[in-house]
C-alpha positions as CSV (number, residue, x, y, z in Angstrom):
1,M,-0.1,0.0,0.0
2,I,3.0,2.4,0.5
3,N,3.3,2.6,-3.2
4,C,0.1,4.7,-3.4
5,M,2.1,7.7,-2.1
6,I,3.5,8.4,-5.6
7,F,1.9,11.8,-5.6
8,V,3.4,12.8,-2.2
9,V,6.3,15.2,-1.5
10,M,9.6,13.5,-0.4
11,P,12.6,14.1,-2.7
12,P,15.0,11.3,-3.3
13,K,17.6,13.1,-1.1
14,T,15.0,14.1,1.4
15,R,17.1,15.9,4.1
16,E,19.6,17.6,1.7
17,N,17.0,18.8,-0.7
18,L,14.7,20.2,2.0
19,E,17.5,22.1,3.8
20,E,18.6,23.4,0.5
21,S,15.2,24.6,-0.6
22,N,14.6,26.3,2.8
23,S,18.1,27.9,3.0
24,I,16.6,31.3,2.3
25,D,14.2,31.1,5.3
26,C,16.3,28.9,7.7
27,Q,19.6,30.9,8.0
28,E,20.9,31.2,11.4
29,G,19.0,33.9,13.4
30,A,16.6,34.5,10.5
31,Q,13.5,33.2,12.4
32,E,14.4,35.5,15.4
33,Y,14.8,38.5,13.1
34,F,11.4,37.9,11.4
35,D,9.6,37.3,14.8
36,K,11.1,40.7,16.0
37,A,10.1,42.4,12.8
38,F,6.5,40.9,12.9
39,I,6.0,42.2,16.4
40,L,7.1,45.6,15.4
41,S,5.0,45.6,12.3
42,L,1.9,44.8,14.5
43,K,2.8,47.9,16.8
44,K,3.1,50.0,13.6
45,K,-0.2,48.6,12.5
46,K,-1.9,49.8,15.7
47,E,-0.3,53.3,15.3
48,K,-1.4,53.5,11.9
49,A,-5.0,52.5,12.8
50,K,-5.1,55.7,14.9
51,S,-3.8,58.0,12.0
52,P,-6.1,59.3,9.1
53,D,-6.7,56.8,6.3
54,V,-4.6,57.8,3.3
55,R,-7.2,56.3,0.9
56,E,-9.6,59.1,1.9
57,E,-7.3,61.5,0.0
58,Y,-8.2,59.8,-3.4
59,P,-11.7,59.7,-5.1
60,K,-13.6,56.4,-5.3
61,E,-14.0,56.8,-9.0
62,G,-11.6,57.8,-11.8
63,P,-8.0,57.0,-12.5
64,L,-5.9,55.9,-9.6
65,P,-2.3,57.1,-8.8
66,G,-0.1,55.0,-11.2
67,G,-3.0,53.3,-12.7
68,P,-5.5,51.8,-13.7
69,T,-7.9,54.1,-15.3
70,T,-11.5,54.2,-14.7
71,D,-12.3,51.2,-16.9
72,G,-9.5,49.2,-15.4
73,R,-10.6,49.6,-11.8
74,D,-14.1,48.3,-12.7
75,S,-13.0,45.2,-14.6
76,V,-9.6,44.0,-13.4
77,L,-8.1,45.4,-10.3
78,R,-11.2,45.5,-8.1
79,W,-10.8,46.8,-4.6
80,Y,-7.4,48.2,-5.5
81,Y,-7.7,50.6,-2.4
82,E,-7.2,47.5,-0.3
83,H,-4.2,46.2,-2.3
84,V,-0.7,46.4,-0.9
85,S,0.6,47.9,-4.2
86,F,-1.6,50.9,-3.8
87,F,0.2,51.5,-0.4
88,V,3.7,50.8,-1.7
89,W,3.0,53.4,-4.6
90,L,2.1,55.9,-1.9
91,G,5.2,55.1,-0.1
92,K,3.3,53.6,3.0
93,E,4.9,50.4,3.7
94,R,3.2,47.6,5.8
95,G,6.4,46.3,7.1
96,V,7.9,42.8,6.8
97,L,5.5,40.0,5.9
98,K,5.6,37.1,8.3
99,T,6.2,33.9,6.7
100,H,4.7,30.6,7.9
101,Q,6.0,27.4,6.2
102,H,6.1,23.9,7.6
103,A,8.1,21.9,5.1
104,M,11.0,21.1,7.6
105,K,8.4,19.2,9.6
106,M,8.7,16.5,6.9
107,L,12.1,15.6,8.2
108,A,10.5,14.6,11.5
109,W,8.6,11.8,10.0
110,V,10.1,9.9,7.0
111,V,8.5,7.0,5.4
112,E,10.1,4.9,2.6
113,G,8.2,4.7,-0.5
114,K,7.9,5.9,-4.1
115,C,7.6,9.6,-3.9
116,T,8.2,12.7,-6.0
117,T,9.2,16.3,-5.6
118,F,7.0,19.4,-5.2
119,W,8.0,22.8,-6.6
120,Q,6.7,25.9,-8.1
121,K,4.1,28.3,-9.6
122,V,0.6,29.3,-10.6
123,A,-0.5,28.1,-14.0
124,L,-1.8,24.4,-14.2
125,D,1.0,23.7,-16.6
126,D,3.5,24.8,-14.1
127,I,1.9,22.7,-11.3
128,K,2.0,19.6,-13.4
129,Q,5.5,20.0,-14.6
130,L,7.1,21.0,-11.3
131,T,5.2,19.2,-8.6
132,G,4.3,15.9,-10.4
133,L,0.9,16.2,-8.9
134,P,-2.1,15.4,-11.2
135,I,-4.0,18.3,-12.5
136,R,-6.6,16.1,-14.0
137,G,-9.1,14.2,-11.9
138,K,-11.8,14.8,-9.3
139,A,-12.0,18.1,-7.5
140,L,-11.5,18.1,-3.8
141,V,-15.2,19.3,-3.1
142,G,-16.5,19.6,0.4
143,K,-16.7,21.8,3.5
144,V,-13.9,22.7,5.8
145,N,-16.4,23.4,8.7
146,I,-17.9,20.1,9.5
147,K,-19.5,19.0,12.8
148,K,-17.3,17.6,15.5
149,V,-19.2,14.3,15.5
150,D,-18.4,13.9,11.6
151,V,-14.9,14.8,12.2
152,K,-14.6,12.0,14.8
153,Q,-16.2,9.7,12.4
154,L,-13.8,10.5,9.6
155,L,-10.7,10.0,11.9
156,V,-12.0,6.6,13.3
157,Q,-12.5,5.5,9.7
158,G,-9.3,6.5,8.5
159,L,-7.0,6.0,11.6
160,S,-8.4,3.4,13.8
161,P,-7.3,0.9,15.2
162,A,-3.9,2.5,15.0
163,I,-5.3,5.4,16.9
164,T,-8.0,4.6,19.5
165,E,-11.3,6.5,19.7
166,A,-10.3,7.7,23.2
167,E,-7.1,9.2,21.7
168,I,-9.0,10.9,18.9
169,D,-11.6,12.4,21.4
170,E,-8.7,13.7,23.5
171,E,-7.1,15.2,20.5
172,L,-10.2,17.0,19.2
173,D,-10.8,18.5,22.7
174,D,-7.2,19.7,22.9
175,C,-7.0,21.3,19.5
176,G,-10.1,23.4,19.9
177,S,-11.2,25.2,16.5
178,A,-14.7,23.4,17.2
179,G,-13.1,20.0,16.7
180,K,-12.3,20.6,13.0
181,V,-8.5,20.1,13.2
182,V,-5.8,17.8,14.4
183,S,-2.2,18.5,15.2
184,L,0.5,17.5,12.9
185,G,2.7,16.4,15.8
186,W,-0.2,14.2,17.2
187,L,-0.4,12.4,13.8
188,R,3.4,11.9,14.0
189,S,3.5,10.8,17.5
190,K,0.7,8.2,17.2
191,L,1.5,6.7,13.9
192,A,5.3,7.0,13.3
193,G,6.8,3.5,13.4
194,K,3.6,1.6,13.0
195,E,3.9,1.5,9.3
196,N,6.0,-1.7,9.9
197,S,3.1,-3.4,11.5
198,K,2.1,-6.9,10.2
199,D,-1.5,-5.8,10.4
200,S,-2.6,-4.5,6.9
201,E,-5.3,-2.3,8.4
202,I,-2.9,-0.5,10.6
203,I,-0.6,0.1,7.6
204,D,-3.4,1.7,5.8
205,N,-4.1,3.9,8.9
206,C,-0.5,4.9,8.8
207,V,-0.5,5.6,5.1
208,R,-3.5,7.9,5.5
209,G,-2.1,9.6,8.5
210,Y,1.1,10.3,6.8
211,L,-0.6,11.7,3.7
212,L,-2.6,13.9,5.9
213,Y,0.7,15.0,7.6
214,L,2.2,15.8,4.3
215,L,-0.7,17.8,3.1
216,G,-0.5,19.8,6.3
217,C,3.2,20.4,6.0
218,V,3.4,21.3,2.4
219,L,0.3,21.6,0.3
220,F,-2.4,23.1,2.6
221,P,-0.3,24.7,5.5
222,N,-1.9,27.2,7.7
223,K,-1.2,30.0,10.3
224,S,-1.5,27.6,13.3
225,G,1.9,26.2,12.4
226,D,0.8,22.6,13.5
227,K,-2.8,21.9,12.3
228,I,-4.6,20.4,9.4
229,Y,-8.2,20.3,8.7
230,V,-9.6,16.7,9.1
231,A,-12.0,17.4,6.1
232,Y,-9.0,16.5,3.8
233,I,-8.9,12.9,5.1
234,K,-12.1,12.0,3.5
235,F,-10.2,12.0,0.1
236,L,-7.7,9.5,1.6
237,L,-10.1,6.9,2.9
238,N,-10.0,4.7,-0.2
239,L,-6.3,4.6,-0.9
240,E,-6.7,2.9,-4.3
241,K,-8.6,6.1,-5.4
242,V,-6.2,8.7,-3.9
243,K,-4.6,9.1,-7.4
244,D,-8.0,10.0,-8.9
245,Y,-8.1,13.5,-7.5
246,A,-6.5,16.5,-9.1
247,W,-4.3,17.4,-6.2
248,G,-2.4,19.8,-8.3
249,M,-5.4,21.8,-9.3
250,S,-6.7,22.1,-5.7
251,G,-3.2,23.0,-4.5
252,G,-3.3,25.9,-7.2
253,A,-6.6,27.0,-5.8
254,Y,-5.2,27.1,-2.3
255,L,-2.2,29.0,-3.5
256,Y,-4.4,31.5,-5.1
257,K,-6.3,32.1,-1.9
258,Q,-3.1,32.7,0.0
259,L,-1.7,35.2,-2.5
260,S,-5.0,37.1,-2.4
261,L,-4.7,37.2,1.3
262,A,-1.1,38.3,1.2
263,S,-1.8,41.0,-1.4
264,Q,-4.1,42.9,1.3
265,H,-2.4,45.9,2.8
266,N,-3.5,44.9,6.2
267,H,-2.6,41.4,6.1
268,W,0.7,40.3,8.0
269,L,1.1,36.6,7.5
270,W,2.1,34.6,4.5
271,Y,1.6,30.9,4.4
272,D,4.5,29.9,2.5
273,L,3.8,27.1,0.1
274,N,7.4,26.2,-0.3
275,I,6.5,23.7,-3.2
276,F,5.5,26.7,-5.5
277,R,8.1,29.4,-4.5
278,H,10.9,28.8,-6.9
279,G,9.0,29.4,-10.2
280,Y,8.5,33.0,-9.6
281,M,12.1,33.7,-9.0
282,S,13.0,32.3,-12.3
283,I,11.2,35.0,-14.2
284,F,13.7,37.8,-13.5
285,L,16.7,36.3,-11.7
286,A,18.6,35.2,-14.8
287,S,20.1,38.6,-15.3
288,G,23.3,39.2,-13.4
289,H,23.7,35.7,-11.9
290,P,26.1,32.9,-13.1
291,Y,24.8,29.8,-14.9
292,N,24.8,26.7,-12.8
293,S,27.0,24.2,-14.6
294,E,25.5,21.3,-12.5
295,N,21.9,22.0,-13.5
296,T,20.0,19.0,-14.8
297,I,16.5,18.6,-16.6
298,D,14.9,17.3,-13.5
299,M,15.8,20.4,-11.3
300,P,13.5,23.3,-10.9
301,R,14.0,25.7,-13.8
302,M,15.3,28.4,-11.4
303,K,18.1,26.1,-10.5
304,R,19.8,27.1,-13.9
305,W,21.3,30.0,-12.1
306,L,23.4,30.2,-8.8
307,V,21.6,32.7,-6.6
308,G,23.1,33.6,-3.2
309,T,21.2,34.5,0.0
310,S,20.5,38.2,0.5
311,T,22.4,40.1,3.1
312,G,21.8,43.5,4.8
313,D,18.7,45.3,5.6
314,I,15.7,43.5,4.3
315,M,13.6,46.5,3.3
316,T,16.6,48.1,1.4
317,R,16.9,44.9,-0.6
318,L,13.2,44.8,-1.1
319,V,13.1,48.3,-2.5
320,S,16.2,47.2,-4.9
321,V,14.2,44.2,-6.1
322,R,11.1,46.5,-6.9
323,E,13.5,48.8,-8.9
324,E,14.7,45.7,-10.8
325,L,11.2,44.6,-11.5
326,D,10.3,48.2,-12.9
327,E,13.2,47.8,-15.2
328,V,12.3,44.4,-16.7
329,E,11.2,44.5,-20.3
330,G,9.3,41.9,-22.2
331,R,12.5,40.3,-23.8
332,D,14.0,39.9,-20.3
333,V,11.4,37.5,-19.2
334,T,11.5,33.7,-19.5
335,W,7.9,33.3,-20.4
336,D,7.8,29.6,-21.2
337,P,10.5,27.9,-19.1
338,Y,9.7,24.6,-20.7
339,R,10.0,25.5,-24.3
340,D,13.3,23.7,-24.8
341,V,12.2,20.7,-22.8
342,R,8.6,19.9,-24.1
343,A,9.8,16.5,-25.1
344,S,10.2,15.6,-21.4
345,F,7.4,18.0,-20.1
346,S,4.5,17.6,-22.2
347,F,1.6,20.3,-22.3
348,D,-1.8,19.0,-21.1
349,E,-5.0,20.4,-22.7
350,V,-6.6,21.0,-19.3
351,S,-4.1,23.8,-18.8
352,F,-6.4,25.9,-21.0
353,F,-9.3,25.6,-18.6
354,N,-10.8,28.8,-18.0
355,G,-13.0,29.1,-15.0
356,C,-13.0,28.5,-11.2
357,L,-10.5,26.1,-9.5
358,C,-11.7,24.8,-6.2
359,C,-10.3,23.5,-2.8
360,L,-13.0,22.3,-0.7
361,N,-15.5,25.1,-0.5
362,D,-13.1,27.8,-1.8
363,L,-13.2,29.0,-5.5
364,A,-10.5,30.8,-7.3
365,A,-10.7,32.3,-10.7
366,Y,-8.3,30.9,-13.3
367,H,-7.9,32.7,-16.6
368,P,-5.2,31.3,-18.9
369,D,-5.8,33.8,-21.5
370,R,-4.1,36.5,-19.3
371,V,-0.8,34.6,-19.5
372,L,-0.8,33.0,-23.0
373,H,3.0,33.9,-23.2
374,Q,3.5,31.1,-20.6
375,F,2.1,28.6,-23.1
376,G,4.2,29.9,-26.0
377,R,1.3,31.9,-27.6
378,V,0.9,35.4,-28.8
379,Q,-0.6,37.5,-26.0
380,G,-3.8,39.1,-26.9
381,I,-6.5,41.1,-25.1
382,P,-8.2,38.7,-22.7
383,L,-11.9,38.1,-22.1
384,E,-13.6,39.7,-19.3
385,P,-12.7,38.1,-16.0
386,L,-15.1,36.4,-13.6
387,I,-16.4,39.0,-11.2
388,P,-15.9,38.1,-7.6
389,E,-17.6,39.5,-4.5
390,L,-16.5,39.8,-0.9
391,D,-18.4,37.4,1.5
392,T,-20.0,39.7,3.8
393,S,-21.3,36.9,5.9
394,T,-17.9,36.7,7.6
395,P,-17.0,40.3,8.3
396,H,-13.8,39.4,10.1
397,N,-12.4,37.2,7.4
398,Y,-11.4,38.1,3.9
399,K,-13.2,35.7,1.7
400,I,-13.8,35.9,-2.0
401,I,-16.9,34.2,-3.6
402,Y,-18.3,33.8,-7.1
403,P,-22.2,33.9,-6.7
404,N,-22.8,33.4,-10.5
405,I,-20.8,30.0,-10.6
406,Q,-23.3,27.4,-10.1
407,G,-21.7,24.4,-8.7
408,H,-18.1,23.4,-9.6
409,Q,-17.1,23.7,-13.3
410,W,-14.1,21.4,-12.9
411,S,-16.1,18.1,-13.3
412,Q,-16.8,19.4,-16.9
413,W,-13.5,21.2,-17.5
414,F,-13.5,20.1,-21.3
415,N,-16.6,22.4,-21.8
416,H,-14.8,25.3,-20.2
417,V,-11.5,25.6,-22.2
418,L,-10.3,28.4,-24.4
419,N,-11.2,27.7,-28.0
420,E,-8.5,27.8,-30.7
421,T,-9.1,31.4,-31.5
422,M,-8.7,32.4,-27.9
423,R,-5.6,30.5,-27.4
424,G,-3.7,32.7,-29.9
425,T,-1.1,31.7,-32.5
426,T,2.4,30.3,-31.8
427,V,4.9,32.9,-30.9
428,V,8.1,33.7,-33.1
429,D,9.7,35.7,-30.2
430,S,8.6,34.7,-26.7
431,S,7.3,38.2,-25.9
432,D,5.2,38.7,-29.0
433,C,1.7,40.2,-28.4
434,D,-1.2,41.7,-30.1
435,P,-0.6,45.3,-31.3
436,K,-3.4,46.6,-29.1
437,Y,-2.6,44.6,-26.0
438,I,0.1,47.0,-24.4
439,E,-2.4,50.0,-24.7
440,W,-5.0,47.8,-23.1
441,Y,-2.7,46.5,-20.4
442,Y,-1.6,50.0,-19.4
443,S,-5.3,51.1,-18.9
444,V,-6.4,48.2,-16.6
445,S,-3.2,47.7,-14.6
446,H,-0.7,49.3,-12.3
447,P,2.3,48.8,-14.5
448,R,5.1,49.9,-12.2
449,V,5.8,49.0,-8.5
450,Q,7.2,52.1,-7.3
451,D,6.5,55.8,-7.8
452,M,9.8,57.2,-9.1
453,C,8.8,60.6,-7.8
454,L,9.2,59.1,-4.2
455,S,12.5,57.5,-4.8
């Protein structure tokens, strides 16, 4: 049964790879620095709450400083007043973003088996290529908030007899959150080592527990630092069908939600999905960095360059990176990082799906026509995006909903793909675009990160 874990994260050289991939976050003293910076940022947040709201200086209609124009803010950058980039443009920093990521917990519980490596980015094609996770299959549909009695039933069904009912009751009482979560440490302490049992039922319990543990460490981490929603275990009950779910698609939906949260000016936490991080870096880090002669085709594409760890003041470095981004031109960007290796990394038609990705009861809009360059296609003016709304039923939580989406589109994804015209033609130069695209782009977006007048 261990071989059913083929989709799970655990690189061949587990400890070395993890330590390397987390080197940016795990330098000596780095965590202490971020903790202090986070506390300081919270103090600043309270101080700012007492001061006048800078957004009151700007009209609710019409062009915004640095863009977009009236049309743009109605169609693409909705609620731009809440976005961190609006405040960066005004020179109002929110401080250091606190990072939570739990990949190092994987070292505490290692199970031998056939596994693969998680890495990278946003588009479904990227998720497929760099994680090895399936982007085809059934969606993870369900509710996060389920009754405690149903949570217990799921845990008993999936983890007993390896874990007793009494132990399950005790954990649900200890964890709080209305009995919806369990501790990753609890899973490890109760199951680690039992996978060598001669009882096949206990082995299956351990496999489910280990998969749930890895989902909490890597694919669906949260701000608790050591919890995972029990709702995910229902997709692990039938181990023979674990492979039938589109784990990559749901991981992408979860990533979109976290990016949406992190983009809010008053948000101070980022749940670092380490598996996706390296793809963004590959876009603009090629310039000025030496080529890695030891790079191989099975490494993340970013690993083509040797990039050292930043030193000095983090805010100074952040401003420098923003300046670099503002100087990037279309020809400087590696739009399609798999262009020269498609023989090994084939493109999947489902990557042209246009609609909502889902992860349990969260929906995230996915519009590939906005990033056709990533598929080696000429970029044209995209279709109107799905119009989201803020869920007012949870005033203390930032939650996006799509009220006009009836049910989940994913089960009929083949009816929601871009047609041949929408996909554009194959590029000659990787940055090729429709003659009218740049004009449209500047009208609906915020094309520069920093206001040069404030530099």
